[in-house]
C-alpha positions as CSV (number, residue, x, y, z in Angstrom):
1,M,-176.4,49.9,53.6
2,S,-177.9,50.3,57.1
3,N,-175.9,50.2,60.3
4,S,-177.5,46.8,61.2
5,E,-176.4,45.2,58.0
6,T,-172.8,46.4,58.4
7,T,-172.8,45.0,61.9
8,A,-174.1,41.6,60.7
9,R,-171.4,41.3,57.9
10,A,-168.6,42.2,60.4
11,G,-169.9,39.6,62.8
12,T,-169.8,36.8,60.2
13,G,-166.3,37.7,59.1
14,V,-167.3,38.2,55.4
15,S,-165.8,41.1,53.5
16,D,-165.4,42.4,49.9
17,G,-161.8,40.9,49.7
18,Q,-160.3,43.1,52.1
19,G,-160.7,40.9,55.1
20,P,-158.3,38.3,56.6
21,A,-159.6,35.5,54.4
22,G,-159.1,37.4,51.2
23,E,-155.6,38.4,52.1
24,V,-154.7,34.8,52.7
25,K,-156.2,33.7,49.3
26,T,-154.2,36.4,47.5
27,A,-151.0,35.6,49.2
28,L,-151.4,31.9,48.4
29,A,-152.1,32.6,44.7
30,G,-148.9,34.7,44.5
31,F,-146.8,32.0,46.2
32,M,-148.1,29.3,43.7
33,T,-147.3,31.5,40.8
34,D,-143.7,32.0,42.1
35,I,-143.2,28.3,42.5
36,T,-144.5,27.6,39.0
37,S,-142.1,30.1,37.5
38,R,-139.2,28.7,39.4
39,L,-140.0,25.2,38.3
40,A,-140.2,26.2,34.7
41,K,-136.8,27.9,34.9
42,Q,-135.3,24.8,36.6
43,E,-136.7,22.6,33.9
44,D,-135.1,24.9,31.2
45,R,-131.8,24.6,32.9
46,L,-132.0,20.8,33.1
47,T,-132.9,20.6,29.4
48,M,-129.8,22.7,28.5
49,L,-127.6,20.5,30.7
50,D,-128.9,17.3,29.1
51,Q,-128.2,18.7,25.7
52,K,-124.7,19.7,26.6
53,S,-123.9,16.4,28.3
54,T,-125.3,14.5,25.2
55,Q,-123.1,16.5,22.9
56,M,-120.1,15.8,25.0
57,R,-120.9,12.0,25.0
58,R,-121.2,11.8,21.2
59,P,-120.2,13.8,18.2
60,A,-122.7,16.1,16.6
61,L,-124.4,14.8,13.5
62,A,-123.3,16.6,10.3
63,A,-125.8,18.6,8.4
64,A,-125.1,16.5,5.4
65,S,-124.3,12.8,5.4
66,E,-120.6,12.1,5.1
67,T,-120.0,9.3,2.5
68,E,-116.3,9.1,3.1
69,A,-115.1,6.8,5.9
70,P,-113.2,8.4,8.9
71,H,-110.0,6.4,8.3
72,R,-109.9,7.4,4.6
73,K,-110.3,11.1,5.4
74,A,-107.6,10.8,8.1
75,F,-105.2,9.0,5.8
76,E,-105.8,11.4,2.9
77,A,-105.2,14.4,5.2
78,C,-102.0,12.9,6.4
79,V,-100.7,12.1,2.9
80,R,-101.7,15.4,1.4
81,G,-100.7,17.8,4.1
82,G,-99.0,15.9,6.8
83,D,-101.9,16.4,9.3
84,D,-101.6,13.4,11.6
85,D,-104.0,14.6,14.2
86,A,-106.9,12.7,12.7
87,L,-104.8,9.6,12.5
88,R,-103.9,9.9,16.2
89,G,-107.6,10.3,17.1
90,L,-108.4,7.1,15.2
91,E,-105.5,5.4,16.9
92,I,-106.7,6.3,20.4
93,E,-110.1,5.0,19.6
94,G,-108.6,1.8,18.4
95,K,-110.8,1.6,15.3
96,A,-108.3,1.3,12.4
97,L,-104.7,1.7,13.6
98,S,-102.3,0.0,15.9
99,T,-100.8,1.9,18.8
100,A,-97.5,0.1,18.4
101,V,-96.9,1.7,15.0
102,A,-96.8,5.3,16.2
103,A,-93.8,4.7,18.4
104,E,-92.0,3.6,15.3
105,G,-92.8,6.8,13.4
106,G,-95.3,5.4,10.9
107,Y,-98.9,4.6,10.5
108,L,-100.8,1.7,9.2
109,V,-102.2,2.2,5.7
110,D,-106.0,2.5,5.9
111,P,-107.8,-0.7,5.3
112,Q,-109.1,0.2,1.8
113,T,-105.6,1.0,0.5
114,A,-104.1,-2.1,2.1
115,E,-106.7,-4.3,0.4
116,T,-106.0,-2.7,-2.9
117,V,-102.3,-3.6,-2.6
118,K,-103.0,-7.1,-1.5
119,G,-105.4,-7.6,-4.5
120,V,-102.7,-6.6,-7.0
121,L,-100.1,-8.9,-5.3
122,K,-102.4,-11.9,-5.7
123,S,-103.1,-11.2,-9.4
124,T,-99.4,-10.9,-10.2
125,A,-97.8,-13.9,-11.9
126,S,-95.9,-15.1,-8.8
127,I,-95.7,-18.4,-7.1
128,R,-97.4,-16.6,-4.2
129,R,-100.6,-17.5,-6.0
130,I,-100.0,-21.2,-5.7
131,S,-98.0,-21.4,-2.5
132,N,-99.0,-21.7,1.2
133,V,-99.4,-18.1,2.5
134,V,-99.6,-17.6,6.2
135,N,-100.0,-14.4,8.3
136,V,-97.8,-14.2,11.4
137,E,-97.2,-11.6,14.2
138,A,-93.6,-12.8,15.0
139,T,-90.3,-12.2,13.3
140,S,-90.2,-15.7,11.9
141,Y,-92.4,-18.7,11.1
142,D,-91.5,-22.3,11.9
143,V,-92.6,-25.2,9.8
144,L,-92.4,-28.6,11.5
145,V,-92.0,-31.5,9.0
146,D,-92.0,-35.1,9.7
147,H,-90.4,-36.6,6.6
148,T,-89.7,-40.0,8.0
149,D,-92.0,-42.9,9.0
150,V,-92.7,-44.9,12.0
151,G,-91.0,-48.3,11.9
152,T,-93.1,-51.4,11.8
153,G,-92.6,-55.1,11.9
154,W,-94.5,-58.4,11.8
155,S,-94.9,-60.4,15.0
156,S,-96.4,-63.6,16.0
157,E,-98.7,-64.3,19.0
158,T,-95.8,-65.5,21.2
159,G,-92.8,-64.0,19.5
160,A,-90.9,-61.1,21.1
161,M,-91.6,-57.6,19.9
162,T,-88.5,-55.8,18.4
163,E,-88.0,-52.0,18.8
164,T,-88.9,-50.0,15.7
165,D,-87.5,-46.8,14.3
166,T,-88.7,-43.4,15.8
167,P,-89.9,-40.7,13.4
168,Q,-87.9,-37.6,13.2
169,I,-89.4,-34.2,13.2
170,E,-87.4,-31.4,11.5
171,R,-87.9,-27.7,12.0
172,I,-87.7,-25.3,9.1
173,T,-87.5,-21.6,10.1
174,I,-88.6,-18.9,7.7
175,P,-87.5,-15.4,8.8
176,L,-89.4,-12.4,7.8
177,H,-87.5,-9.7,5.9
178,E,-88.5,-6.1,5.3
179,L,-89.6,-5.2,1.8
180,S,-89.7,-1.4,1.1
181,A,-90.8,1.0,-1.5
182,L,-90.0,4.8,-1.7
183,P,-92.3,6.5,-4.3
184,K,-92.6,10.3,-4.4
185,A,-94.9,13.0,-5.5
186,S,-94.8,16.8,-5.8
187,Q,-96.7,18.7,-3.2
188,R,-98.5,20.5,-6.0
189,L,-99.8,17.2,-7.2
190,L,-100.9,16.2,-3.7
191,D,-102.8,19.5,-3.4
192,D,-104.8,18.7,-6.5
193,S,-108.1,17.4,-5.2
194,A,-108.8,15.6,-8.5
195,F,-105.8,13.4,-8.0
196,D,-106.6,9.9,-6.7
197,I,-103.8,9.8,-4.1
198,E,-104.8,6.4,-2.6
199,G,-105.0,4.7,-6.0
200,W,-101.8,6.1,-7.1
201,L,-100.0,5.1,-3.9
202,A,-101.5,1.6,-4.0
203,D,-100.4,1.0,-7.6
204,R,-96.9,2.2,-7.1
205,I,-96.3,0.2,-3.9
206,A,-98.1,-2.9,-5.4
207,D,-95.9,-2.8,-8.6
208,K,-92.7,-2.5,-6.6
209,F,-93.6,-5.2,-4.0
210,A,-95.0,-7.6,-6.6
211,R,-91.9,-7.6,-8.7
212,S,-89.5,-7.9,-5.8
213,E,-91.5,-10.7,-4.2
214,A,-91.9,-12.7,-7.4
215,A,-88.1,-12.6,-8.1
216,A,-87.2,-13.5,-4.5
217,F,-89.6,-16.5,-4.2
218,V,-87.9,-18.0,-7.3
219,S,-84.2,-17.2,-6.9
220,G,-83.7,-15.1,-3.7
221,D,-80.6,-16.0,-1.8
222,G,-82.2,-15.7,1.6
223,V,-79.9,-12.8,2.6
224,N,-82.2,-10.0,3.7
225,K,-84.8,-11.5,1.4
226,P,-86.9,-14.7,1.0
227,K,-85.0,-17.8,-0.2
228,G,-86.2,-18.9,-3.6
229,F,-86.7,-22.6,-4.3
230,L,-84.1,-22.5,-7.1
231,S,-81.5,-21.4,-4.6
232,H,-81.5,-24.7,-2.8
233,T,-79.2,-27.6,-3.7
234,T,-80.3,-29.7,-6.6
235,V,-79.5,-33.3,-7.4
236,D,-80.5,-35.9,-9.9
237,N,-83.8,-37.3,-8.8
238,D,-82.4,-40.8,-8.8
239,S,-80.1,-39.7,-6.0
240,W,-82.6,-37.4,-4.2
241,A,-82.5,-36.9,-0.4
242,W,-84.2,-34.6,1.9
243,G,-82.7,-31.0,1.9
244,A,-82.3,-30.8,-1.9
245,L,-84.6,-30.6,-4.9
246,G,-84.6,-33.4,-7.4
247,Y,-84.3,-32.7,-11.1
248,V,-84.9,-34.6,-14.4
249,P,-82.6,-33.8,-17.4
250,T,-84.0,-33.1,-20.8
251,G,-81.3,-35.1,-22.5
252,M,-80.1,-32.0,-24.5
253,S,-78.2,-28.9,-23.4
254,G,-80.4,-25.8,-23.7
255,G,-83.3,-27.6,-25.3
256,F,-85.4,-30.7,-25.7
257,D,-84.3,-33.9,-27.4
258,A,-85.6,-33.6,-31.0
259,T,-86.8,-37.2,-31.2
260,Q,-88.0,-37.6,-27.6
261,S,-89.0,-34.1,-26.5
262,G,-92.2,-35.2,-24.8
263,E,-90.5,-37.9,-22.7
264,A,-88.7,-35.4,-20.5
265,I,-92.1,-33.8,-19.5
266,I,-93.5,-37.2,-18.8
267,D,-90.5,-38.2,-16.7
268,L,-90.8,-34.9,-14.7
269,V,-94.5,-35.6,-13.9
270,Y,-93.9,-39.1,-12.6
271,A,-90.8,-38.1,-10.7
272,L,-93.2,-36.4,-8.2
273,G,-94.8,-38.6,-5.5
274,A,-98.3,-39.7,-6.1
275,Q,-99.5,-37.9,-2.9
276,Y,-98.5,-34.5,-4.5
277,L,-100.0,-35.0,-8.0
278,A,-103.6,-33.8,-7.1
279,G,-102.3,-30.3,-6.3
280,A,-99.4,-30.1,-8.7
281,Q,-98.8,-27.4,-11.2
282,F,-96.1,-26.5,-13.8
283,V,-94.2,-23.2,-13.4
284,M,-92.2,-21.6,-16.3
285,N,-91.8,-18.2,-18.1
286,S,-93.5,-17.3,-21.3
287,K,-90.4,-17.9,-23.5
288,T,-90.1,-21.5,-22.2
289,A,-93.9,-22.0,-22.6
290,G,-93.5,-21.1,-26.3
291,L,-91.2,-24.1,-26.7
292,V,-93.2,-26.5,-24.7
293,R,-96.5,-25.8,-26.4
294,K,-95.0,-27.1,-29.7
295,I,-94.3,-30.6,-28.2
296,K,-96.5,-33.4,-29.5
297,D,-96.9,-37.0,-28.4
298,A,-96.4,-40.1,-30.5
299,D,-99.9,-39.7,-32.0
300,G,-99.2,-36.1,-33.1
301,R,-101.3,-34.5,-30.3
302,F,-100.1,-31.4,-28.5
303,L,-99.3,-32.0,-24.8
304,W,-100.3,-28.3,-24.2
305,S,-104.0,-27.3,-24.1
306,D,-105.3,-23.7,-23.6
307,G,-107.9,-23.0,-20.9
308,L,-111.5,-23.2,-22.0
309,A,-112.4,-20.0,-20.1
310,A,-110.5,-16.7,-19.9
311,A,-109.6,-17.1,-16.2
312,E,-108.7,-20.8,-16.5
313,P,-105.0,-21.5,-16.8
314,A,-103.4,-23.4,-19.7
315,R,-102.7,-27.1,-19.0
316,L,-99.8,-29.4,-19.8
317,M,-100.5,-33.1,-19.6
318,G,-103.7,-32.1,-17.7
319,Y,-101.9,-30.0,-15.0
320,P,-102.3,-26.2,-14.7
321,V,-99.4,-24.0,-15.9
322,L,-98.3,-20.8,-14.1
323,I,-96.5,-18.3,-16.2
324,A,-93.9,-16.7,-14.0
325,E,-91.5,-14.5,-15.8
326,D,-88.9,-14.8,-13.1
327,M,-88.2,-18.4,-14.0
328,P,-85.0,-18.8,-16.1
329,D,-85.0,-19.3,-19.8
330,A,-84.4,-22.7,-21.3
331,D,-80.7,-22.2,-21.7
332,A,-77.9,-24.7,-21.0
333,D,-78.0,-26.2,-17.6
334,Q,-80.9,-24.1,-16.4
335,F,-83.8,-25.3,-14.4
336,A,-86.4,-23.6,-16.6
337,I,-89.5,-25.7,-15.5
338,A,-90.7,-26.6,-12.1
339,F,-93.4,-29.1,-11.3
340,G,-94.9,-29.8,-8.0
341,D,-97.5,-29.1,-5.3
342,F,-96.3,-25.6,-4.2
343,G,-99.1,-25.4,-1.6
344,A,-97.2,-28.1,0.3
345,G,-93.7,-27.3,-1.0
346,Y,-93.3,-23.6,-0.6
347,T,-94.5,-21.3,2.2
348,V,-94.8,-17.5,2.2
349,A,-94.9,-16.0,5.6
350,E,-95.9,-12.3,6.0
351,R,-97.2,-9.8,8.5
352,P,-100.6,-8.5,7.6
353,D,-99.9,-4.8,8.2
354,L,-98.5,-2.4,5.6
355,R,-96.8,0.8,7.0
356,I,-96.3,4.2,5.4
357,L,-94.1,7.0,6.6
358,R,-94.6,10.5,5.0
359,D,-91.4,12.5,4.5
360,P,-91.9,16.0,3.2
361,F,-88.3,17.2,4.0
362,S,-85.7,15.0,2.4
363,A,-86.6,15.6,-1.3
364,K,-88.2,19.1,-1.4
365,P,-90.4,20.1,-3.2
366,N,-91.4,16.4,-3.5
367,V,-92.9,14.3,-0.7
368,L,-91.5,10.8,-0.2
369,F,-93.7,7.9,1.0
370,Y,-91.7,5.2,2.7
371,A,-93.7,2.0,2.6
372,T,-92.6,-1.2,4.3
373,K,-93.9,-4.8,4.6
374,R,-92.4,-7.8,6.3
375,V,-92.4,-11.0,4.3
376,G,-90.4,-14.2,4.1
377,G,-90.5,-17.4,2.1
378,D,-88.7,-20.8,1.8
379,V,-89.2,-24.4,0.7
380,S,-91.2,-26.3,3.4
381,D,-91.3,-29.7,1.7
382,F,-88.4,-30.8,-0.5
383,A,-90.3,-33.8,-1.8
384,A,-93.2,-31.7,-3.2
385,I,-91.2,-29.8,-6.0
386,K,-89.3,-31.3,-8.9
387,L,-87.3,-29.5,-11.6
388,L,-86.5,-30.0,-15.3
389,K,-82.9,-29.3,-16.1
390,F,-82.1,-28.4,-19.7
391,S,-78.9,-30.5,-19.9
392,V,-77.7,-33.9,-21.2
393,S,-77.5,-35.3,-17.6
């Protein structure tokens, strides 16, 4: 290159990348690269923070789907090993348990187990099946009954009106009592994963509760237990008054009159008010049912008829029959048969929760399970139930 060309390039400010313009271009390219790198790192940090915050907000998904409900797993862990951490977690979230129960030292049974117990109670031959069952959150249940009528009178256009009687409302209080069961199992049995702990626990509790309830609803004295309808005062139906149950005698002590056996059943049916007949049922034990089903009318036809379907109850004079083994036998002076609308006449009040307390210390090496339920029962309408007394009068 000649001296004149070198001078010309210098005058125009053009160089081979070593001049001022080239240096600015190189510096700018480096600065942009640095910014891009820093932005990429910042995005990586934000992505990691988002992932962590998301994980904190919600539990991580399991690798395999869990088919067992959380409350069931928590309940089984508590029953088998006494681990109540999971139960406390469910309690805080408010999904399955009540916070009031923890302070009392127990936990509500998980919903699946409670439903199992409830189902067995309903299928048991108890007047619970035909009574009015209510769930309450208080310590008692009040039934308001108006068993009188408003007075009336005929009047003329100009005649003076006379004052009529005022109806009286009566309050029947049904207190709730604590029903308990205390089954036990060895720790080795609980450790066996093949053992259906929930099924076993439900069956044992249901059996105990069902038998205790059924007996109390019939003949309970009302002291720390429901008051059975047979524990109330009984009077001849011809002298019946509110507060007592009316009865009809069979005409023979400890049995039916041989010549008029069917008449006692007929008298019992029509001793009940017409307003209750639509929902009326007979209640007796199987031994008494064996006597009744032999009774025939004047034309030689049995008063008893079996149900046409497997689930349909037997009928006596067209009314369903509930076989309750807690009813007394047809012995002398016993009220072995009841007839009435128990949906109106008897009320069962209960709290909907069932509690279980695990005790691994009191009966080593066995583990005790203290289950409690609050339930009460009493007659709510004395006109809705009539009794058949196996006596002369």
